[in-house]
One Martini backbone bead per residue (centre of mass of N, CA, C, O) as a GRO file, in nm:
protein
  171
    1MET     BB    1   2.283   2.073  -7.359
    2TYR     BB    2   2.079   2.098  -7.587
    3ILE     BB    3   1.894   1.865  -7.486
    4LYS     BB    4   1.829   1.983  -7.211
    5LEU     BB    5   1.702   2.247  -7.316
    6PHE     BB    6   1.485   2.114  -7.490
    7ILE     BB    7   1.342   1.961  -7.259
    8MET     BB    8   1.284   2.208  -7.076
    9SER     BB    9   1.112   2.365  -7.282
   10LYS     BB   10   0.898   2.146  -7.319
   11LEU     BB   11   0.822   2.126  -7.021
   12SER     BB   12   0.735   2.423  -6.987
   13ILE     BB   13   0.515   2.420  -7.200
   14GLY     BB   14   0.350   2.194  -7.070
   15VAL     BB   15   0.292   2.336  -6.800
   16ILE     BB   16   0.157   2.588  -6.918
   17LEU     BB   17  -0.064   2.439  -7.069
   18LEU     BB   18  -0.193   2.302  -6.819
   19MET     BB   19  -0.257   2.565  -6.668
   20ALA     BB   20  -0.441   2.689  -6.882
   21ILE     BB   21  -0.649   2.464  -6.883
   22GLY     BB   22  -0.718   2.484  -6.582
   23PHE     BB   23  -0.825   2.779  -6.582
   24PHE     BB   24  -1.046   2.741  -6.828
   25SER     BB   25  -1.202   2.473  -6.700
   26CYS     BB   26  -1.314   2.621  -6.473
   27GLU     BB   27  -1.586   2.655  -6.253
   28THR     BB   28  -1.741   2.949  -6.085
   29ASP     BB   29  -2.019   2.849  -6.052
   30ILE     BB   30  -2.261   2.878  -5.781
   31ASP     BB   31  -2.519   2.692  -5.626
   32VAL     BB   32  -2.688   2.798  -5.329
   33ASN     BB   33  -2.945   2.655  -5.407
   34ALA     BB   34  -3.158   2.432  -5.321
   35GLU     BB   35  -3.379   2.217  -5.329
   36PRO     BB   36  -3.701   2.222  -5.283
   37THR     BB   37  -3.847   2.230  -4.951
   38ASP     BB   38  -4.061   2.146  -4.691
   39ILE     BB   39  -4.069   2.390  -4.422
   40THR     BB   40  -4.201   2.408  -4.109
   41VAL     BB   41  -4.315   2.701  -3.925
   42VAL     BB   42  -4.365   2.760  -3.565
   43TYR     BB   43  -4.566   2.994  -3.383
   44GLY     BB   44  -4.647   3.015  -3.024
   45LEU     BB   45  -4.921   3.052  -2.768
   46ILE     BB   46  -5.026   2.893  -2.466
   47ASP     BB   47  -5.253   3.064  -2.257
   48PRO     BB   48  -5.422   3.019  -1.961
   49ALA     BB   49  -5.535   3.330  -1.954
   50ASP     BB   50  -5.662   3.249  -2.221
   51THR     BB   51  -5.908   3.160  -2.486
   52ILE     BB   52  -5.735   3.257  -2.728
   53HIS     BB   53  -5.536   3.083  -2.976
   54TYR     BB   54  -5.225   3.135  -3.156
   55LEU     BB   55  -5.080   3.042  -3.477
   56LYS     BB   56  -4.781   3.048  -3.670
   57ILE     BB   57  -4.779   2.926  -4.013
   58ASN     BB   58  -4.496   2.848  -4.204
   59LYS     BB   59  -4.263   2.867  -4.469
   60ALA     BB   60  -3.977   2.817  -4.582
   61PHE     BB   61  -3.746   3.024  -4.782
   62LEU     BB   62  -3.606   3.008  -5.124
   63GLY     BB   63  -3.432   3.211  -5.375
   64GLU     BB   64  -3.406   3.412  -5.622
   65GLY     BB   65  -3.254   3.673  -5.500
   66SER     BB   66  -3.376   3.878  -5.276
   67ALA     BB   67  -3.485   3.836  -4.954
   68LEU     BB   68  -3.648   4.100  -4.935
   69ASP     BB   69  -3.829   4.047  -5.182
   70LEU     BB   70  -3.944   3.774  -5.085
   71ALA     BB   71  -4.070   3.885  -4.810
   72ALA     BB   72  -4.284   4.081  -4.957
   73ASN     BB   73  -4.407   3.790  -5.041
   74SER     BB   74  -4.640   3.582  -4.892
   75SER     BB   75  -4.634   3.331  -5.097
   76ASN     BB   76  -4.343   3.228  -4.999
   77TYR     BB   77  -4.464   3.161  -4.669
   78THR     BB   78  -4.766   3.086  -4.737
   79TYR     BB   79  -5.023   2.898  -4.705
   80THR     BB   80  -5.290   2.786  -4.834
   81ASP     BB   81  -5.615   2.744  -4.755
   82ASP     BB   82  -5.612   2.406  -4.838
   83GLU     BB   83  -5.325   2.282  -4.724
   84LEU     BB   84  -5.415   2.278  -4.412
   85ASN     BB   85  -5.434   2.064  -4.120
   86VAL     BB   86  -5.517   2.166  -3.783
   87SER     BB   87  -5.418   2.026  -3.457
   88ILE     BB   88  -5.507   1.973  -3.103
   89ASP     BB   89  -5.387   1.773  -2.830
   90ASP     BB   90  -5.417   1.727  -2.464
   91GLY     BB   91  -5.426   1.405  -2.363
   92ASN     BB   92  -5.761   1.410  -2.258
   93GLY     BB   93  -5.957   1.398  -2.533
   94ASN     BB   94  -5.888   1.679  -2.655
   95ASN     BB   95  -5.980   1.821  -2.976
   96TYR     BB   96  -5.845   2.078  -3.190
   97THR     BB   97  -5.954   2.278  -3.451
   98LEU     BB   98  -5.799   2.488  -3.657
   99ILE     BB   99  -5.842   2.819  -3.770
  100ARG     BB  100  -5.822   3.008  -4.050
  101VAL     BB  101  -5.691   3.342  -4.037
  102THR     BB  102  -5.729   3.680  -4.173
  103ASN     BB  103  -5.654   3.976  -4.023
  104GLU     BB  104  -5.737   3.964  -3.711
  105ILE     BB  105  -5.441   4.051  -3.680
  106SER     BB  106  -5.232   4.284  -3.697
  107LYS     BB  107  -4.941   4.399  -3.878
  108GLU     BB  108  -4.643   4.510  -3.880
  109THR     BB  109  -4.426   4.683  -4.032
  110GLY     BB  110  -4.173   4.554  -4.271
  111ILE     BB  111  -4.015   4.312  -4.439
  112PHE     BB  112  -4.275   4.181  -4.426
  113ASP     BB  113  -4.576   4.130  -4.516
  114SER     BB  114  -4.855   4.341  -4.382
  115LEU     BB  115  -5.134   4.267  -4.536
  116THR     BB  116  -5.076   3.960  -4.443
  117ASN     BB  117  -5.228   3.762  -4.165
  118VAL     BB  118  -5.171   3.432  -4.090
  119LEU     BB  119  -5.373   3.229  -3.875
  120TYR     BB  120  -5.418   2.991  -3.604
  121LYS     BB  121  -5.718   2.895  -3.421
  122PHE     BB  122  -5.830   2.851  -3.075
  123THR     BB  123  -6.076   2.758  -2.821
  124GLU     BB  124  -5.980   2.778  -2.462
  125ALA     BB  125  -6.031   2.825  -2.115
  126ASN     BB  126  -5.901   2.526  -2.008
  127ILE     BB  127  -5.591   2.514  -1.952
  128ASN     BB  128  -5.372   2.252  -1.885
  129ARG     BB  129  -5.072   2.253  -1.712
  130ASN     BB  130  -5.037   1.915  -1.716
  131SER     BB  131  -5.037   1.901  -2.012
  132THR     BB  132  -4.981   1.757  -2.334
  133TYR     BB  133  -4.934   1.919  -2.636
  134THR     BB  134  -5.043   1.825  -2.971
  135LEU     BB  135  -4.926   1.901  -3.286
  136THR     BB  136  -5.102   1.883  -3.608
  137ILE     BB  137  -4.977   1.883  -3.949
  138VAL     BB  138  -5.148   1.868  -4.263
  139ASN     BB  139  -5.034   1.829  -4.590
  140THR     BB  140  -5.242   1.784  -4.862
  141LYS     BB  141  -5.047   1.827  -5.107
  142LEU     BB  142  -4.792   1.638  -4.981
  143ASN     BB  143  -4.860   1.424  -4.773
  144LYS     BB  144  -4.783   1.569  -4.483
  145GLU     BB  145  -4.652   1.530  -4.146
  146VAL     BB  146  -4.657   1.744  -3.853
  147THR     BB  147  -4.504   1.734  -3.524
  148ALA     BB  148  -4.572   1.856  -3.183
  149GLU     BB  149  -4.465   1.915  -2.838
  150THR     BB  150  -4.605   2.047  -2.518
  151LYS     BB  151  -4.574   2.223  -2.233
  152ILE     BB  152  -4.679   2.410  -1.981
  153VAL     BB  153  -4.583   2.682  -1.837
  154GLY     BB  154  -4.531   2.784  -1.546
  155ASN     BB  155  -4.478   2.968  -1.301
  156THR     BB  156  -4.305   3.282  -1.287
  157SER     BB  157  -3.989   3.432  -1.178
  158VAL     BB  158  -3.801   3.731  -1.097
  159SER     BB  159  -3.469   3.768  -0.962
  160VAL     BB  160  -3.250   3.991  -0.776
  161LYS     BB  161  -2.958   3.975  -0.579
  162ASN     BB  162  -2.770   4.174  -0.740
  163LYS     BB  163  -2.631   4.460  -0.805
  164ILE     BB  164  -2.557   4.629  -1.112
  165ARG     BB  165  -2.288   4.813  -1.235
  166LEU     BB  166  -2.291   5.056  -1.500
  167CYS     BB  167  -2.022   5.166  -1.705
  168ILE     BB  168  -1.974   5.445  -1.927
  169SER     BB  169  -1.719   5.524  -2.154
  170THR     BB  170  -1.567   5.808  -2.301
  171TYR     BB  171  -1.310   5.947  -2.534
   0.00000   0.00000   0.00000
């Protein structure tokens, strides 16, 4: 009985010791930020009814600290003056070089920096609704090319077949 109790107490001490080592050797710090990579984000509208067309070209951003603080600084998501060469090809032999403009159109205040509004523009009065437009962005700093293509959306209409009754009740 004494030998059994001695072995059990040694075993219990061993298990407790292993658990203590396990608790204190674990690392609880997690790095949620990945290695920085260049991700290009493009917003734009090519409207056949307009002659001047604008694209908003930014880079996705991630960093240490509050995302709200990072968004307040436009250098976190805006490419520099000489960093991008941007062009659009309409598939019919017309190639447009987009010009970088700053604050040509004002920006509403909000979470993102509203003092600097960088856009890329081109002028074309005759947008062909049947063409496929190819956007090419060359990042000269990273020697990286990004492309996208789109067709022009045709005429649209919205119709409502049935009336919908909405009732809101309060208790």
